[in-house]
C-alpha positions as CSV (number, residue, x, y, z in Angstrom):
1,M,133.6,109.5,151.4
2,R,134.3,110.1,147.7
3,H,132.0,112.3,145.6
4,S,131.5,111.6,141.9
5,Y,129.1,113.8,140.0
6,A,127.1,112.7,137.0
7,C,125.9,115.7,135.0
8,A,123.7,116.2,131.9
9,G,123.3,119.6,130.2
10,A,121.3,121.2,127.4
11,L,121.7,124.4,125.5
12,T,118.8,126.3,124.1
13,I,119.6,128.4,121.1
14,S,116.9,130.5,119.4
15,E,116.5,129.9,115.7
16,R,117.4,133.5,114.8
17,R,120.7,133.3,116.8
18,H,121.7,129.8,115.8
19,R,123.8,130.8,112.8
20,A,125.6,133.5,114.6
21,V,126.4,131.2,117.5
22,L,127.9,128.5,115.3
23,K,129.9,131.1,113.3
24,S,131.3,132.6,116.5
25,F,132.2,129.1,117.8
26,K,134.1,128.3,114.6
27,S,136.1,131.5,115.0
28,L,137.0,130.6,118.6
29,K,138.1,127.2,117.5
30,R,140.4,128.7,114.9
31,T,142.0,130.9,117.5
32,W,142.6,127.8,119.6
33,G,144.4,126.1,116.7
34,I,142.0,123.2,116.3
35,G,140.1,124.3,113.2
36,M,137.6,121.7,112.1
37,S,138.5,119.2,114.8
38,E,136.1,118.4,117.6
39,A,136.3,120.6,120.7
40,K,136.1,118.4,123.8
41,G,135.2,120.1,127.1
42,R,137.7,118.0,129.1
43,D,140.6,119.2,126.9
44,L,139.9,122.9,127.3
45,A,141.6,125.2,129.8
46,E,139.9,127.9,131.8
47,R,140.5,130.7,129.3
48,E,138.9,128.8,126.4
49,I,135.9,127.8,128.5
50,A,135.4,131.3,129.7
51,Q,135.5,132.5,126.1
52,V,132.7,130.0,125.1
53,I,130.5,131.1,128.1
54,E,130.9,134.8,127.2
55,M,130.0,134.1,123.6
56,L,126.9,132.2,124.6
57,V,125.9,134.9,127.0
58,E,126.2,137.5,124.2
59,N,123.9,135.4,122.1
60,N,121.3,134.9,124.8
61,V,121.8,131.1,124.8
62,K,120.3,129.3,127.8
63,F,121.9,126.4,129.7
64,H,120.1,123.8,131.8
65,A,121.8,121.2,133.9
66,C,120.9,118.3,136.1
67,A,123.3,116.5,138.3
68,T,123.5,113.7,140.9
69,D,126.2,112.2,143.1
70,V,127.1,108.6,142.5
71,L,128.0,108.3,146.2
72,Y,124.3,108.4,147.1
73,H,123.4,105.7,144.7
74,P,125.0,102.4,145.8
75,P,124.6,99.3,143.5
76,A,122.1,97.5,145.7
77,V,119.8,100.6,145.9
78,L,120.1,101.2,142.2
79,M,119.2,97.6,141.4
80,S,116.0,98.0,143.5
81,R,115.2,101.2,141.7
82,K,115.6,99.5,138.3
83,I,113.2,96.7,139.3
84,I,110.7,99.3,140.5
85,Q,111.0,101.3,137.4
86,A,110.6,98.3,135.1
87,S,107.6,97.0,137.0
88,R,105.8,100.3,136.6
89,L,105.8,99.9,132.9
90,L,103.4,97.0,133.3
91,A,101.5,98.2,136.4
92,N,98.4,99.2,134.5
93,V,98.5,96.8,131.6
94,T,95.4,94.7,131.2
95,P,94.3,91.9,128.8
96,K,92.6,94.7,126.7
97,H,96.0,95.9,125.6
98,Q,97.5,94.6,122.4
99,P,99.8,91.6,122.8
100,E,102.5,93.4,120.8
101,L,102.4,96.3,123.2
102,I,102.7,94.0,126.2
103,L,105.7,92.3,124.6
104,E,107.4,95.6,123.8
105,L,106.9,96.8,127.4
106,E,108.3,93.5,128.8
107,E,111.4,93.9,126.6
108,I,111.9,97.5,127.6
109,G,111.5,96.5,131.3
110,E,114.2,93.9,130.9
111,T,116.5,96.4,129.3
112,I,116.0,98.7,132.3
113,R,116.7,95.9,134.8
114,T,119.9,94.9,133.0
115,M,121.3,98.4,132.5
116,S,124.6,99.1,134.0
117,D,124.5,101.4,137.0
118,Q,126.2,104.2,135.1
119,L,123.7,104.0,132.2
120,F,120.7,103.9,134.5
121,L,121.8,107.0,136.4
122,Q,122.4,108.7,133.0
123,F,118.9,107.6,132.0
124,C,117.3,109.2,135.1
125,V,119.4,112.4,134.9
126,M,118.5,112.9,131.2
127,I,114.8,112.5,131.7
128,E,115.0,115.0,134.6
129,L,117.0,117.4,132.5
130,V,114.5,117.5,129.6
131,N,111.5,117.9,132.0
132,S,113.1,120.8,133.9
133,H,114.2,122.3,130.6
134,L,110.6,122.3,129.2
135,H,109.3,123.8,132.4
136,D,111.6,126.8,132.2
137,M,111.5,127.3,128.5
138,M,107.7,127.5,128.3
139,L,107.8,130.3,131.0
140,Y,110.8,132.2,129.6
141,F,110.0,132.4,126.0
142,A,106.3,133.1,126.6
143,K,107.5,136.4,128.0
144,D,110.7,137.2,126.2
145,D,110.5,135.6,122.7
146,P,107.0,134.0,122.0
147,M,107.8,133.2,118.4
148,A,110.6,130.8,119.5
149,L,107.9,128.5,121.0
150,G,106.6,127.7,117.5
151,N,109.1,124.9,116.9
152,F,111.2,122.6,119.0
153,R,114.3,120.9,117.5
154,W,116.1,118.4,119.7
155,V,119.6,117.2,118.9
156,V,121.0,114.6,121.3
157,D,124.6,113.4,121.5
158,R,124.9,109.9,120.1
159,K,127.7,108.0,121.8
160,G,128.6,105.6,119.0
161,K,128.3,105.1,115.3
162,D,124.8,103.8,115.7
163,V,122.0,104.4,118.2
164,T,122.4,102.0,121.1
165,T,119.8,100.0,122.8
166,Y,120.0,102.3,125.8
167,E,119.6,105.4,123.7
168,N,116.6,103.9,121.9
169,T,115.0,102.9,125.2
170,W,115.5,106.4,126.6
171,K,113.9,107.9,123.5
172,I,110.9,105.6,123.7
173,L,110.2,106.3,127.3
174,L,111.1,110.0,127.4
175,S,107.7,111.2,126.0
176,P,105.4,109.1,128.2
177,F,107.5,109.7,131.3
178,I,107.4,113.5,130.9
179,H,103.7,113.3,129.8
180,G,102.9,111.6,133.2
181,R,104.6,114.4,135.1
182,Q,102.2,116.9,133.6
183,F,99.6,115.4,135.9
184,S,101.8,115.9,139.0
185,S,100.7,118.2,141.9
186,D,104.4,119.4,142.0
187,F,104.8,122.8,140.4
188,E,108.4,122.1,139.3
189,S,107.5,118.7,137.8
190,R,105.0,119.9,135.3
191,I,104.8,122.5,132.5
192,V,103.0,125.6,133.8
193,F,102.0,128.8,132.1
194,L,103.0,132.4,132.8
195,E,100.1,134.7,133.6
196,G,100.1,137.2,130.8
197,G,102.5,135.1,128.7
198,N,102.1,134.9,124.9
199,Y,101.5,131.4,123.8
200,D,99.9,132.2,120.4
201,H,102.8,130.6,118.5
202,C,102.6,127.2,120.2
203,Q,98.9,126.6,120.1
204,R,99.4,123.5,118.0
205,F,101.2,121.8,120.9
206,F,98.2,122.1,123.1
207,K,95.3,119.6,123.2
208,R,92.4,118.7,125.4
209,I,91.7,115.1,126.7
210,D,88.4,113.9,127.9
211,N,89.3,112.3,131.2
212,W,92.1,111.7,133.6
213,P,94.4,109.0,132.1
214,D,93.7,105.5,133.6
215,H,97.3,104.6,133.8
216,L,98.3,107.6,136.1
217,P,97.9,107.7,139.9
218,V,95.5,110.3,141.4
219,R,97.5,112.3,143.9
220,V,94.8,114.9,144.6
221,T,91.2,113.8,145.6
222,G,88.7,114.3,142.8
223,L,91.1,114.8,139.9
224,D,90.1,111.4,138.5
225,Q,86.6,112.8,138.0
226,K,87.8,115.9,136.1
227,T,86.8,116.1,132.4
228,G,88.1,118.4,129.6
229,I,91.7,118.5,130.7
230,D,94.0,120.8,128.8
231,I,97.5,119.5,128.4
232,V,100.7,120.0,126.4
233,D,101.1,117.3,123.7
234,I,104.5,116.1,124.8
235,S,104.8,113.5,122.1
236,L,104.6,116.3,119.5
237,V,106.9,118.7,121.3
238,L,109.6,116.0,121.6
239,G,108.9,113.9,118.5
240,E,108.4,116.4,115.7
241,S,112.2,117.0,115.3
242,F,114.4,114.7,117.3
243,T,117.8,113.6,116.2
244,F,120.7,111.6,117.6
245,S,123.9,113.1,116.2
246,D,127.6,112.7,116.4
247,S,129.2,115.5,118.4
248,A,132.2,115.4,116.1
249,E,130.0,116.7,113.3
250,T,127.6,118.9,115.3
251,L,128.9,122.2,116.7
252,G,125.9,122.7,119.0
253,L,126.7,119.4,120.8
254,Q,130.3,120.4,121.2
255,L,129.2,123.6,122.9
256,A,126.8,121.7,125.2
257,D,129.7,119.3,126.1
258,I,132.0,122.2,126.9
259,V,129.6,123.9,129.4
260,T,128.3,120.7,130.9
261,N,131.9,119.4,131.4
262,A,132.9,122.8,132.9
263,L,130.0,122.4,135.4
264,R,131.1,118.9,136.5
265,R,134.8,120.0,136.8
266,A,133.7,122.9,138.9
267,M,131.7,120.7,141.2
268,M,134.6,118.2,141.4
269,G,137.1,121.1,142.1
270,N,139.1,120.3,138.9
271,L,138.7,123.6,137.2
272,R,139.8,127.0,138.5
273,Q,137.0,129.5,139.2
274,E,137.9,131.9,136.3
275,G,136.8,129.1,133.9
276,W,133.3,128.5,135.2
277,V,132.3,131.5,137.4
278,D,130.0,132.9,134.7
279,L,128.1,129.7,134.0
280,G,125.2,131.1,136.0
281,R,124.7,133.9,133.5
282,L,123.5,131.3,131.1
283,M,121.1,129.7,133.6
284,F,117.8,130.1,135.3
285,R,117.1,130.3,139.0
286,W,114.0,129.0,140.7
287,K,113.9,130.3,144.3
288,D,117.4,129.2,145.6
289,K,118.0,126.6,142.9
290,C,119.9,126.8,139.6
291,V,121.5,123.4,138.9
292,R,119.0,120.7,139.5
293,L,120.5,118.3,142.0
294,V,118.5,115.1,142.2
295,R,118.6,111.9,144.2
296,F,116.8,109.1,142.4
297,C,116.8,106.4,145.1
298,D,115.2,108.1,148.0
299,D,111.7,109.6,147.5
300,T,111.8,111.1,150.9
301,Q,114.9,113.1,150.1
302,P,114.8,113.9,146.4
303,S,117.8,116.2,146.4
304,I,121.4,115.1,147.0
305,P,123.0,116.5,150.2
306,L,125.6,119.2,149.6
307,D,128.4,118.2,151.9
308,D,131.3,118.7,149.6
309,D,133.2,122.0,149.8
310,N,134.1,122.2,146.1
311,C,130.5,121.5,145.1
312,I,129.0,123.9,147.6
313,K,131.3,126.7,146.4
314,A,130.5,126.1,142.7
315,I,126.8,125.8,143.1
316,R,126.6,128.9,145.4
317,L,128.5,131.1,142.9
318,I,126.7,129.8,139.9
319,T,123.3,130.3,141.5
320,Q,124.2,133.9,142.6
321,R,125.0,134.8,139.0
322,A,121.9,133.1,137.5
323,G,120.8,135.3,134.6
324,Y,117.1,134.8,134.8
325,V,114.9,134.4,137.9
326,I,111.6,132.4,137.5
């Protein structure tokens, strides 16, 4: 049984600390002797990774991570999942919808069905990552730094010279997928608000809709009869400032790659403990969870089993050191 972990990670840097973080990272790169060259997580040793983590902790940078195990996603099961996901795009389409929209959804569905297994897993992990990130950030900043909720600027690592079909499909579906989760009965799947939290600076991201959306299933009896529903405008949160960028030219993406790669290497047992042990100081803990471990092909068991000694050790120590408990 061979474990292989796919990880996605995101760093949250407040606007007032952004310049200081990049300046400190440039200084670190000079001490490593790489100057203006791109810093790749896979090329760094434990000492350099620990230096990056310590610098991020000092600047109150937050790290979110979502991971899955390829072992529990065999090709046949993934193919079935792709077909299900693609069919859901058209599940509630009626002749009332514009033909152009129907055609676009059919094309997107075909893109999902023909994705490679690796890309499809990445697609699922990235959506899970953004959703959990928003959940935690809306709680944390409402208490500790309310002004930071006034703007959201997203920078995503572009894998090639141009945005790929996969990346474009993920961006198109990201907002509606996360919007749909806001109507879930699962606390961890939707954005919730901290009692006594300060949301004055993000009021423009809130809106009220008249009725329960027709295209969403009703998981709790009577919700479809509810009117005047207050929601977060996910399309505005994600779409106001969203950029695909080349990590070679973007220091923030290099930092995200370093800590995400360190997490994966820790889970695989390919990085000594002194390099990754303080990752948890950048992270949040919800009950006994820190790294979000997700299984996408089994709705009855949504979390991957932890039956790998290297992964168990890494996740346990990272969670114990989590810097913020929600």
